[in-house]
OpenMM code with the backbone's topology and positions (N, CA, C; nanometers):
from openmm import Vec3, app, unit

residues = "MET ASP ALA ILE ASP ARG LYS ILE VAL VAL LEU LEU GLN GLU ASP ALA SER LEU SER LEU ALA GLN ILE ALA HIS ARG VAL GLY LEU SER GLN SER PRO CYS TRP LYS ARG ILE GLN ARG LEU GLU LYS THR GLY VAL ILE LEU LYS ARG VAL ALA LEU ILE SER PRO GLU SER ILE GLY VAL GLY LEU SER VAL PHE VAL SER ILE GLU THR GLY ASP HIS SER SER ALA TRP LEU ALA LYS PHE ALA GLN THR VAL THR ALA MET PRO GLU VAL MET GLU PHE HIS ARG MET ALA GLY ASP ILE ASP TYR MET LEU ARG VAL ALA VAL PRO ASP MET GLN ALA TYR ASP ALA PHE TYR LYS ARG LEU ILE ASP THR MET PRO LEU LYS ASN VAL THR SER ARG PHE SER MET GLU ARG VAL LYS SER THR THR ALA TYR PRO LEU PRO ALA GLU PRO ARG SER PRO ALA ALA GLY LYS LYS LYS HIS".split()
positions = [
    Vec3(0.0982, -0.1015, -0.0032),
    Vec3(0.0010, 0.0053, 0.0028),
    Vec3(0.0995, 0.1315, -0.0233),
    Vec3(0.0684, 0.2033, -0.0704),
    Vec3(0.1445, 0.3427, -0.1299),
    Vec3(0.0456, 0.4542, 0.0067),
    Vec3(0.0960, 0.5546, -0.0372),
    Vec3(0.0349, 0.7071, 0.0820),
    Vec3(-0.1286, 0.7019, 0.0339),
    Vec3(-0.1357, 0.6742, -0.1158),
    Vec3(-0.2506, 0.7027, -0.1596),
    Vec3(-0.3745, 0.5909, -0.1241),
    Vec3(-0.3144, 0.4860, -0.1087),
    Vec3(-0.4417, 0.3725, -0.0637),
    Vec3(-0.3917, 0.3949, 0.0938),
    Vec3(-0.3212, 0.4263, 0.1773),
    Vec3(-0.3893, 0.4588, 0.2861),
    Vec3(-0.4527, 0.5589, 0.3278),
    Vec3(-0.4438, 0.6532, 0.2506),
    Vec3(-0.5107, 0.7829, 0.2761),
    Vec3(-0.7150, 0.7015, 0.1923),
    Vec3(-0.6963, 0.6521, 0.1052),
    Vec3(-0.8271, 0.6061, 0.0718),
    Vec3(-0.8927, 0.4793, 0.1757),
    Vec3(-0.8267, 0.3838, 0.2733),
    Vec3(-0.8337, 0.3238, 0.3776),
    Vec3(-0.8898, 0.4240, 0.4701),
    Vec3(-0.8223, 0.5200, 0.5348),
    Vec3(-0.8360, 0.6096, 0.6441),
    Vec3(-0.9700, 0.6506, 0.6269),
    Vec3(-1.0062, 0.6767, 0.4729),
    Vec3(-1.1370, 0.7829, 0.4485),
    Vec3(-1.2481, 0.6904, 0.4560),
    Vec3(-1.2204, 0.5685, 0.3907),
    Vec3(-1.3057, 0.4718, 0.4137),
    Vec3(-1.3693, 0.3872, 0.5592),
    Vec3(-1.2471, 0.4086, 0.6350),
    Vec3(-1.2892, 0.3355, 0.7183),
    Vec3(-1.3633, 0.4084, 0.8617),
    Vec3(-1.3547, 0.5974, 0.8144),
    Vec3(-1.4243, 0.7175, 0.8324),
    Vec3(-1.5715, 0.7286, 0.8395),
    Vec3(-1.6168, 0.6944, 0.6905),
    Vec3(-1.7284, 0.6799, 0.6113),
    Vec3(-1.7395, 0.6323, 0.5185),
    Vec3(-1.7691, 0.4768, 0.5018),
    Vec3(-1.7715, 0.4072, 0.3949),
    Vec3(-1.8928, 0.4188, 0.2938),
    Vec3(-1.9572, 0.5568, 0.3381),
    Vec3(-2.0658, 0.5845, 0.2423),
    Vec3(-2.0431, 0.7106, 0.1301),
    Vec3(-1.8720, 0.7603, 0.1732),
    Vec3(-1.8465, 0.8488, 0.0739),
    Vec3(-1.9090, 0.8434, -0.0483),
    Vec3(-1.9076, 0.8983, -0.1577),
    Vec3(-1.9302, 0.8595, -0.3084),
    Vec3(-1.7927, 0.8525, -0.3240),
    Vec3(-1.7346, 0.8047, -0.4801),
    Vec3(-1.6618, 0.7803, -0.5125),
    Vec3(-1.5645, 0.8960, -0.5769),
    Vec3(-1.6640, 1.0034, -0.5891),
    Vec3(-1.6150, 1.1288, -0.6413),
    Vec3(-1.5523, 1.2297, -0.5286),
    Vec3(-1.6003, 1.1926, -0.4053),
    Vec3(-1.5576, 1.2216, -0.2689),
    Vec3(-1.4119, 1.2085, -0.2549),
    Vec3(-1.4262, 1.0578, -0.2481),
    Vec3(-1.2926, 0.9846, -0.2302),
    Vec3(-1.1897, 1.0321, -0.3160),
    Vec3(-1.2093, 1.0168, -0.4424),
    Vec3(-1.1150, 1.0724, -0.5377),
    Vec3(-1.0755, 1.1997, -0.5179),
    Vec3(-1.1615, 1.3048, -0.4968),
    Vec3(-1.1164, 1.4584, -0.4556),
    Vec3(-1.0310, 1.4449, -0.3620),
    Vec3(-1.0492, 1.3961, -0.2473),
    Vec3(-0.9934, 1.4217, -0.1124),
    Vec3(-0.8386, 1.3414, -0.1247),
    Vec3(-0.8170, 1.2363, -0.2302),
    Vec3(-0.7056, 1.1878, -0.2039),
    Vec3(-0.6167, 1.2379, -0.3240),
    Vec3(-0.6831, 1.3189, -0.4332),
    Vec3(-0.6060, 1.3472, -0.5596),
    Vec3(-0.5846, 1.2629, -0.6509),
    Vec3(-0.6619, 1.2059, -0.7155),
    Vec3(-0.6838, 1.1313, -0.7724),
    Vec3(-0.8191, 1.1900, -0.8945),
    Vec3(-0.8217, 1.1126, -1.0059),
    Vec3(-0.9424, 1.0885, -1.0855),
    Vec3(-1.0425, 0.9811, -1.0604),
    Vec3(-1.1426, 0.9449, -1.0745),
    Vec3(-1.2502, 0.8867, -1.0255),
    Vec3(-1.2079, 0.6939, -1.0990),
    Vec3(-1.1480, 0.7563, -1.1784),
    Vec3(-1.1265, 0.5842, -1.2533),
    Vec3(-1.0143, 0.5177, -1.1722),
    Vec3(-0.9089, 0.5960, -1.1473),
    Vec3(-0.7597, 0.5304, -1.0718),
    Vec3(-0.8274, 0.5134, -0.9534),
    Vec3(-0.8860, 0.5764, -0.8767),
    Vec3(-0.9408, 0.5939, -0.7472),
    Vec3(-1.0318, 0.4357, -0.7197),
    Vec3(-1.1084, 0.4259, -0.8377),
    Vec3(-1.1845, 0.3117, -0.7985),
    Vec3(-1.1434, 0.1935, -0.8296),
    Vec3(-1.0188, 0.1761, -0.9386),
    Vec3(-0.9849, 0.0991, -0.9552),
    Vec3(-0.8413, 0.0440, -0.8367),
    Vec3(-0.8383, 0.1654, -0.7380),
    Vec3(-0.7261, 0.1071, -0.6162),
    Vec3(-0.7953, 0.0187, -0.5352),
    Vec3(-0.9578, 0.1364, -0.5284),
    Vec3(-1.0420, 0.0458, -0.4022),
    Vec3(-1.0734, -0.0744, -0.4444),
    Vec3(-1.0692, -0.1029, -0.5858),
    Vec3(-1.0956, -0.2517, -0.6502),
    Vec3(-1.0143, -0.3711, -0.5673),
    Vec3(-0.8702, -0.3105, -0.6123),
    Vec3(-0.7606, -0.3652, -0.5762),
    Vec3(-0.7803, -0.3884, -0.4447),
    Vec3(-0.7775, -0.2882, -0.3529),
    Vec3(-0.7960, -0.3100, -0.2006),
    Vec3(-0.8667, -0.4366, -0.1644),
    Vec3(-0.9716, -0.4203, -0.2247),
    Vec3(-1.1117, -0.5414, -0.1758),
    Vec3(-1.0536, -0.6966, -0.2174),
    Vec3(-0.9662, -0.6649, -0.3520),
    Vec3(-0.9383, -0.8165, -0.3762),
    Vec3(-0.8556, -0.8684, -0.3230),
    Vec3(-0.7137, -0.7717, -0.2726),
    Vec3(-0.6356, -0.7983, -0.1834),
    Vec3(-0.6672, -0.8536, -0.0430),
    Vec3(-0.8019, -0.8189, 0.0237),
    Vec3(-0.8295, -0.8452, 0.1260),
    Vec3(-0.8041, -0.7649, 0.1969),
    Vec3(-0.7446, -0.6233, 0.1886),
    Vec3(-0.7216, -0.4951, 0.3142),
    Vec3(-0.8309, -0.4345, 0.3328),
    Vec3(-0.9657, -0.4322, 0.2327),
    Vec3(-1.1085, -0.4087, 0.2665),
    Vec3(-1.1711, -0.5047, 0.2563),
    Vec3(-1.2579, -0.5510, 0.3835),
    Vec3(-1.3302, -0.6858, 0.3702),
    Vec3(-1.4537, -0.6675, 0.3535),
    Vec3(-1.5102, -0.5473, 0.4110),
    Vec3(-1.6648, -0.5431, 0.3563),
    Vec3(-1.6995, -0.3982, 0.4297),
    Vec3(-1.7757, -0.3431, 0.3270),
    Vec3(-1.8230, -0.2074, 0.3938),
    Vec3(-1.9838, -0.2546, 0.4463),
    Vec3(-1.9807, -0.1438, 0.5845),
    Vec3(-2.1061, -0.2017, 0.6847),
    Vec3(-2.1624, -0.0509, 0.7116),
    Vec3(-2.2939, -0.0912, 0.7711),
    Vec3(-2.3167, 0.0546, 0.8850),
    Vec3(-2.3062, -0.0140, 0.9997),
    Vec3(-2.2614, 0.0750, 1.0560),
    Vec3(-2.2439, 0.0816, 1.2161),
    Vec3(-2.3391, 0.0932, 1.2995),
    Vec3(-2.4201, 0.0201, 1.3997),
    Vec3(-2.5490, 0.0645, 1.4766),
    Vec3(-2.5058, 0.0693, 1.6261),
    Vec3(-2.5896, 0.1669, 1.6421),
    Vec3(-2.6047, 0.1605, 1.8569),
    Vec3(-2.6367, 0.0597, 1.8646),
    Vec3(-2.5709, -0.0312, 1.9863),
    Vec3(-2.6337, -0.1221, 2.0073),
    Vec3(-2.7654, -0.0787, 2.1153),
    Vec3(-2.7346, 0.0191, 2.1856),
    Vec3(-2.8505, 0.0468, 2.2805),
    Vec3(-2.9851, 0.0775, 2.1888),
    Vec3(-2.9581, 0.1462, 2.0695),
    Vec3(-3.0641, 0.1779, 2.0167),
    Vec3(-3.1547, 0.0746, 1.9224),
    Vec3(-3.1120, -0.0606, 1.9312),
    Vec3(-3.1619, -0.1851, 1.8838),
    Vec3(-3.1767, -0.2893, 1.9941),
    Vec3(-3.1421, -0.2175, 2.1090),
    Vec3(-3.2678, -0.3257, 2.2451),
    Vec3(-3.1054, -0.4181, 2.2808),
    Vec3(-2.9887, -0.4065, 2.2555),
    Vec3(-2.8778, -0.5052, 2.2670),
    Vec3(-2.7511, -0.4225, 2.3404),
    Vec3(-2.7816, -0.3254, 2.4428),
    Vec3(-2.6860, -0.2350, 2.5274),
    Vec3(-2.6425, -0.3131, 2.6305),
    Vec3(-2.6117, -0.4373, 2.6541),
    Vec3(-2.5077, -0.5233, 2.7378),
    Vec3(-2.4112, -0.5556, 2.7006),
    Vec3(-2.3274, -0.5401, 2.7055),
    Vec3(-2.1863, -0.6126, 2.6497),
    Vec3(-2.1461, -0.6788, 2.7589),
    Vec3(-2.0937, -0.8033, 2.7478),
    Vec3(-2.0554, -0.9030, 2.8374),
    Vec3(-1.9014, -0.9379, 2.7912),
    Vec3(-1.7955, -0.9915, 2.8506),
    Vec3(-1.6955, -1.0155, 2.8094),
    Vec3(-1.6799, -1.1477, 2.8818),
    Vec3(-1.6469, -1.2695, 2.8065),
    Vec3(-1.6944, -1.3990, 2.8667),
    Vec3(-1.5305, -1.4900, 2.8265),
    Vec3(-1.4791, -1.4892, 2.9309),
    Vec3(-1.3255, -1.5746, 2.9411),
    Vec3(-1.3811, -1.7183, 2.9581),
    Vec3(-1.3113, -1.7820, 2.8642),
    Vec3(-1.3555, -1.9286, 2.8748),
    Vec3(-1.1751, -1.9921, 2.8769),
    Vec3(-1.1889, -2.1186, 2.9919),
    Vec3(-1.0877, -2.1991, 2.9663),
    Vec3(-1.1260, -2.3037, 2.9568),
    Vec3(-1.1040, -2.4008, 2.8838),
    Vec3(-1.0818, -2.5333, 2.8661),
    Vec3(-0.9700, -2.6415, 2.8734),
    Vec3(-1.0252, -2.7598, 2.8968),
    Vec3(-0.9379, -2.8756, 2.9287),
    Vec3(-0.8834, -2.9800, 2.8142),
    Vec3(-0.9845, -2.9121, 2.7295),
    Vec3(-0.9294, -2.9928, 2.5649),
    Vec3(-0.8828, -2.9059, 2.4673),
    Vec3(-0.7543, -2.9179, 2.4118),
    Vec3(-0.7172, -2.7924, 2.2954),
    Vec3(-0.7006, -2.8925, 2.1869),
    Vec3(-0.7625, -2.9892, 2.1713),
    Vec3(-0.7424, -3.0200, 2.0480),
    Vec3(-0.7961, -3.0002, 1.9273),
    Vec3(-0.7326, -2.9869, 1.7927),
    Vec3(-0.7967, -2.9276, 1.6771),
    Vec3(-0.9234, -2.9586, 1.6301),
    Vec3(-0.9772, -3.1054, 1.6941),
    Vec3(-1.1185, -3.1560, 1.6713),
    Vec3(-1.2368, -3.0723, 1.7554),
    Vec3(-1.1848, -3.0615, 1.8731),
    Vec3(-1.2647, -3.0250, 1.9995),
    Vec3(-1.2673, -2.8564, 1.9441),
    Vec3(-1.1786, -2.7691, 1.9129),
    Vec3(-1.1946, -2.6168, 1.8640),
    Vec3(-1.2767, -2.6235, 1.7421),
    Vec3(-1.2742, -2.7210, 1.6564),
    Vec3(-1.3620, -2.7099, 1.5326),
    Vec3(-1.5128, -2.7012, 1.5872),
    Vec3(-1.5346, -2.7808, 1.6508),
    Vec3(-1.6961, -2.8143, 1.6973),
    Vec3(-1.7315, -2.6707, 1.7848),
    Vec3(-1.6416, -2.6549, 1.8998),
    Vec3(-1.6602, -2.5423, 1.9676),
    Vec3(-1.6357, -2.3829, 1.9120),
    Vec3(-1.5880, -2.3856, 1.7807),
    Vec3(-1.5906, -2.2400, 1.7076),
    Vec3(-1.7287, -2.2556, 1.6080),
    Vec3(-1.7711, -2.3996, 1.5759),
    Vec3(-1.8901, -2.3504, 1.4658),
    Vec3(-1.9907, -2.3434, 1.5548),
    Vec3(-1.9829, -2.3985, 1.6885),
    Vec3(-2.1214, -2.3930, 1.7957),
    Vec3(-2.1011, -2.2441, 1.8270),
    Vec3(-2.0126, -2.1864, 1.8825),
    Vec3(-2.0152, -2.0632, 1.9294),
    Vec3(-2.0296, -1.9430, 1.8311),
    Vec3(-1.9650, -1.9477, 1.6625),
    Vec3(-1.9861, -1.8440, 1.5496),
    Vec3(-2.1463, -1.8648, 1.5209),
    Vec3(-2.2186, -1.9428, 1.5630),
    Vec3(-2.3336, -1.9996, 1.5193),
    Vec3(-2.4557, -1.8769, 1.6174),
    Vec3(-2.3958, -1.8435, 1.7330),
    Vec3(-2.4514, -1.7910, 1.8181),
    Vec3(-2.4962, -1.6244, 1.7924),
    Vec3(-2.6240, -1.5720, 1.7861),
    Vec3(-2.5748, -1.4353, 1.7343),
    Vec3(-2.5394, -1.3449, 1.8440),
    Vec3(-2.5827, -1.3824, 1.9766),
    Vec3(-2.5155, -1.2371, 2.0659),
    Vec3(-2.3562, -1.2593, 2.0517),
    Vec3(-2.3115, -1.3596, 2.0083),
    Vec3(-2.1656, -1.3665, 1.9680),
    Vec3(-2.0840, -1.2620, 1.8550),
    Vec3(-2.0509, -1.1329, 1.9403),
    Vec3(-2.0015, -1.0413, 1.8385),
    Vec3(-1.8457, -1.0175, 1.7818),
    Vec3(-1.7635, -1.0947, 1.9021),
    Vec3(-1.6279, -1.1000, 1.8756),
    Vec3(-1.5927, -1.2317, 1.9540),
    Vec3(-1.5045, -1.3168, 1.8802),
    Vec3(-1.4468, -1.4632, 1.9414),
    Vec3(-1.3238, -1.4635, 1.8927),
    Vec3(-1.2311, -1.4773, 2.0239),
    Vec3(-1.0811, -1.4796, 1.9559),
    Vec3(-1.0172, -1.5555, 2.0510),
    Vec3(-0.9477, -1.6576, 2.0161),
    Vec3(-0.8565, -1.7349, 2.0556),
    Vec3(-0.7410, -1.6831, 2.1298),
    Vec3(-0.7376, -1.7265, 2.2533),
    Vec3(-0.6353, -1.6097, 2.3282),
    Vec3(-0.4689, -1.7093, 2.3641),
    Vec3(-0.3384, -1.6269, 2.3873),
    Vec3(-0.2641, -1.6910, 2.4659),
    Vec3(-0.2684, -1.6177, 2.6023),
    Vec3(-0.1933, -1.7376, 2.7067),
    Vec3(-0.1856, -1.6763, 2.8112),
    Vec3(-0.2833, -1.8036, 2.9047),
    Vec3(-0.3222, -1.7543, 3.0417),
    Vec3(-0.4328, -1.8420, 3.0777),
    Vec3(-0.5812, -1.8412, 3.0881),
    Vec3(-0.6182, -1.7511, 2.9736),
    Vec3(-0.7415, -1.7896, 2.8933),
    Vec3(-0.7423, -1.8438, 2.7437),
    Vec3(-0.7906, -1.9440, 2.7673),
    Vec3(-0.8073, -2.0305, 2.6003),
    Vec3(-0.9006, -1.9090, 2.5134),
    Vec3(-1.0477, -1.8944, 2.5495),
    Vec3(-1.1043, -1.8356, 2.4399),
    Vec3(-1.1625, -1.6680, 2.5316),
    Vec3(-1.1795, -1.6043, 2.4191),
    Vec3(-1.2404, -1.4487, 2.4898),
    Vec3(-1.3876, -1.4384, 2.3954),
    Vec3(-1.4543, -1.3806, 2.4126),
    Vec3(-1.6164, -1.3539, 2.3738),
    Vec3(-1.6329, -1.2281, 2.4022),
    Vec3(-1.6652, -1.1403, 2.3219),
    Vec3(-1.7998, -1.0249, 2.3614),
    Vec3(-1.9026, -1.0635, 2.2873),
    Vec3(-1.9952, -1.0300, 2.4072),
    Vec3(-2.1194, -1.0945, 2.3515),
    Vec3(-2.2105, -0.9494, 2.4151),
    Vec3(-2.3345, -0.9511, 2.2859),
    Vec3(-2.4343, -0.8050, 2.2942),
    Vec3(-2.5482, -0.8864, 2.3216),
    Vec3(-2.6052, -0.8569, 2.4552),
    Vec3(-2.7453, -0.8948, 2.4870),
    Vec3(-2.8225, -0.7795, 2.5556),
    Vec3(-2.9666, -0.7597, 2.5452),
    Vec3(-3.0591, -0.6899, 2.6133),
    Vec3(-3.0677, -0.6558, 2.7752),
    Vec3(-3.0305, -0.7596, 2.8342),
    Vec3(-3.0150, -0.7951, 2.9967),
    Vec3(-2.9709, -0.8574, 3.0500),
    Vec3(-2.9735, -0.8900, 3.1758),
    Vec3(-2.8889, -0.9842, 3.2537),
    Vec3(-2.9896, -1.1153, 3.2040),
    Vec3(-3.1205, -1.1098, 3.2056),
    Vec3(-3.1661, -1.2393, 3.1723),
    Vec3(-3.1606, -1.3294, 3.0399),
    Vec3(-3.1542, -1.1999, 2.9365),
    Vec3(-3.0744, -1.2614, 2.8017),
    Vec3(-2.9364, -1.3181, 2.8127),
    Vec3(-2.8912, -1.2550, 2.8878),
    Vec3(-2.7593, -1.2727, 2.9424),
    Vec3(-2.7559, -1.4434, 2.9770),
    Vec3(-2.8255, -1.4459, 3.0861),
    Vec3(-2.8255, -1.6120, 3.1774),
    Vec3(-2.8987, -1.6961, 3.0659),
    Vec3(-2.9774, -1.6461, 2.9727),
    Vec3(-3.0159, -1.7884, 2.8947),
    Vec3(-2.9133, -1.7840, 2.7906),
    Vec3(-2.8103, -1.6882, 2.7383),
    Vec3(-2.7032, -1.7261, 2.6443),
    Vec3(-2.6296, -1.8177, 2.7309),
    Vec3(-2.5739, -1.7625, 2.8711),
    Vec3(-2.4960, -1.8724, 2.9532),
    Vec3(-2.5226, -2.0028, 2.9376),
    Vec3(-2.6459, -2.0347, 2.9803),
    Vec3(-2.7076, -2.1458, 3.0231),
    Vec3(-2.6738, -2.2187, 2.8610),
    Vec3(-2.6966, -2.1586, 2.7575),
    Vec3(-2.7137, -2.2398, 2.6318),
    Vec3(-2.5008, -2.2471, 2.5576),
    Vec3(-2.4450, -2.2065, 2.6176),
    Vec3(-2.3108, -2.1801, 2.5936),
    Vec3(-2.2411, -2.2810, 2.6777),
    Vec3(-2.2481, -2.3247, 2.8072),
    Vec3(-2.2172, -2.4226, 2.9116),
    Vec3(-2.2774, -2.5463, 2.8747),
    Vec3(-2.4031, -2.5891, 2.8021),
    Vec3(-2.4609, -2.6689, 2.7476),
    Vec3(-2.4083, -2.7461, 2.6338),
    Vec3(-2.3298, -2.6887, 2.5606),
    Vec3(-2.2742, -2.7115, 2.4374),
    Vec3(-2.1674, -2.8217, 2.4174),
    Vec3(-2.0653, -2.7890, 2.5184),
    Vec3(-1.9225, -2.8533, 2.5389),
    Vec3(-1.9090, -2.8469, 2.6577),
    Vec3(-1.7881, -2.9606, 2.7014),
    Vec3(-1.7610, -2.9432, 2.8389),
    Vec3(-1.6290, -2.7920, 2.8445),
    Vec3(-1.6989, -2.7307, 2.9491),
    Vec3(-1.5678, -2.6030, 2.9607),
    Vec3(-1.5048, -2.6458, 3.1113),
    Vec3(-1.3947, -2.5999, 3.1314),
    Vec3(-1.3486, -2.6054, 3.2493),
    Vec3(-1.3803, -2.4503, 3.3268),
    Vec3(-1.3596, -2.3365, 3.2734),
    Vec3(-1.4045, -2.2268, 3.3747),
    Vec3(-1.4705, -2.1318, 3.2482),
    Vec3(-1.5834, -2.0549, 3.2911),
    Vec3(-1.6208, -1.9739, 3.2093),
    Vec3(-1.6366, -1.8046, 3.3337),
    Vec3(-1.5615, -1.7461, 3.2883),
    Vec3(-1.5862, -1.6409, 3.3956),
    Vec3(-1.6889, -1.4875, 3.3109),
    Vec3(-1.7337, -1.4059, 3.3386),
    Vec3(-1.7962, -1.2879, 3.2831),
    Vec3(-1.8028, -1.2018, 3.3202),
    Vec3(-1.7563, -1.0670, 3.2429),
    Vec3(-1.7266, -0.9345, 3.3097),
    Vec3(-1.8072, -0.8252, 3.2065),
    Vec3(-1.8844, -0.7618, 3.3048),
    Vec3(-2.0036, -0.6923, 3.2598),
    Vec3(-1.9373, -0.5471, 3.2097),
    Vec3(-1.9613, -0.4824, 3.0915),
    Vec3(-1.9329, -0.3620, 3.0712),
    Vec3(-2.0326, -0.2371, 3.1042),
    Vec3(-1.9701, -0.1634, 3.2073),
    Vec3(-2.0559, -0.0741, 3.2802),
    Vec3(-2.0664, 0.0416, 3.1916),
    Vec3(-1.9882, 0.0655, 3.1061),
    Vec3(-1.9973, 0.1936, 3.0070),
    Vec3(-1.8701, 0.2100, 2.8811),
    Vec3(-1.9232, 0.2052, 2.7930),
    Vec3(-1.8469, 0.2100, 2.6603),
    Vec3(-1.7699, 0.3170, 2.6482),
    Vec3(-1.6405, 0.3413, 2.6823),
    Vec3(-1.5372, 0.4579, 2.7199),
    Vec3(-1.5438, 0.5030, 2.5400),
    Vec3(-1.4461, 0.3994, 2.4989),
    Vec3(-1.4079, 0.4088, 2.3589),
    Vec3(-1.4320, 0.2943, 2.2670),
    Vec3(-1.4948, 0.2972, 2.1563),
    Vec3(-1.5411, 0.1935, 2.0639),
    Vec3(-1.5099, 0.2519, 1.9172),
    Vec3(-1.4145, 0.1848, 1.8571),
    Vec3(-1.4110, 0.1954, 1.6999),
    Vec3(-1.3543, 0.1280, 1.6291),
    Vec3(-1.3811, 0.1168, 1.4910),
    Vec3(-1.3613, -0.0154, 1.4251),
    Vec3(-1.2250, 0.0427, 1.3029),
    Vec3(-1.2089, 0.1650, 1.3495),
    Vec3(-1.0811, 0.2322, 1.2278),
    Vec3(-0.9819, 0.1650, 1.3312),
    Vec3(-0.8712, 0.0880, 1.2285),
    Vec3(-0.7596, 0.0384, 1.2731),
    Vec3(-0.6437, 0.1996, 1.2152),
    Vec3(-0.5730, 0.1932, 1.3126),
    Vec3(-0.4618, 0.3197, 1.3272),
    Vec3(-0.3862, 0.2542, 1.2081),
    Vec3(-0.3298, 0.3282, 1.0827),
    Vec3(-0.2528, 0.3202, 0.9919),
    Vec3(-0.1385, 0.4123, 0.9778),
    Vec3(-0.0389, 0.3312, 0.9707),
    Vec3(0.1125, 0.3887, 0.9523),
    Vec3(0.1365, 0.5390, 0.8977),
    Vec3(0.2129, 0.6083, 0.8784),
    Vec3(0.1965, 0.7012, 0.7532),
    Vec3(0.2811, 0.6200, 0.6445),
    Vec3(0.3656, 0.5599, 0.7050),
    Vec3(0.4342, 0.5133, 0.5746),
    Vec3(0.4593, 0.3299, 0.6125),
    Vec3(0.4597, 0.2230, 0.5365),
    Vec3(0.4861, 0.0920, 0.5582),
    Vec3(0.6506, 0.1094, 0.5945),
    Vec3(0.6549, 0.0007, 0.7082),
    Vec3(0.7766, -0.0105, 0.7800),
    Vec3(0.8345, -0.1334, 0.6708),
    Vec3(0.9454, -0.0856, 0.6304),
    Vec3(1.0426, -0.2079, 0.5485),
    Vec3(1.0990, -0.2840, 0.6588),
    Vec3(1.1327, -0.4041, 0.6088),
    Vec3(1.1824, -0.5392, 0.6444),
    Vec3(1.3198, -0.4789, 0.7316),
    Vec3(1.3734, -0.3897, 0.6866),
    Vec3(1.5268, -0.3333, 0.7059),
    Vec3(1.5496, -0.2656, 0.8366),
    Vec3(1.3792, -0.1845, 0.8437),
    Vec3(1.3622, -0.0933, 0.9527),
    Vec3(1.4233, -0.1277, 1.0863),
    Vec3(1.3911, -0.2551, 1.1222),
    Vec3(1.4165, -0.3170, 1.2544),
    Vec3(1.5675, -0.3484, 1.3026),
    Vec3(1.6337, -0.3541, 1.1753),
    Vec3(1.7804, -0.3939, 1.1997),
    Vec3(1.9054, -0.2869, 1.2290),
    Vec3(1.9862, -0.3216, 1.2965),
    Vec3(2.0693, -0.2087, 1.3482),
    Vec3(2.1831, -0.2158, 1.2532),
    Vec3(2.2338, -0.0810, 1.2465),
    Vec3(2.3693, -0.0699, 1.1500),
    Vec3(2.4650, -0.1143, 1.2602),
    Vec3(2.5888, -0.1777, 1.2481),
    Vec3(2.6690, -0.1705, 1.2763),
    Vec3(2.8085, -0.0960, 1.2324),
] * unit.nanometer
topology = app.Topology()
chain = topology.addChain("A")
for resn in residues:
    res = topology.addResidue(resn, chain)
    for name in ("N", "CA", "C"):
        topology.addAtom(name, app.Element.getBySymbol(name[0]), res)
């Protein structure tokens, strides 16, 4: 990615509803080369998809719960079944395999404590789990989907010391 690609990505992360003309103008290109760059960014997997971000409170799923899971089984067959089961649960917004003392971390969005209790019961009934710990968010202080982009790509030699 060059500097223009990075500008395009920053703009689309801020507002994916910008028109092609607006993006092209802001990055200093005509529309055709700008569109080709966007298509290349999509084809290479830099841009995964364009979505609308929704306020969870406005649609009644304002309770965020971070769920830490420890398991006694670390086999690939267990993980495949667990991943299939958990990813099918619509309340699960994020699902991470972790390093350290916790094996998996989920971010769950539900309307209230009663809904979380129902989710929790479904989760622990899916497969044997060693430990499940729930942490409830009292306030979302920062939430963003925009990744920080370095001003310039880091070259492989950048980390090497000169002697």
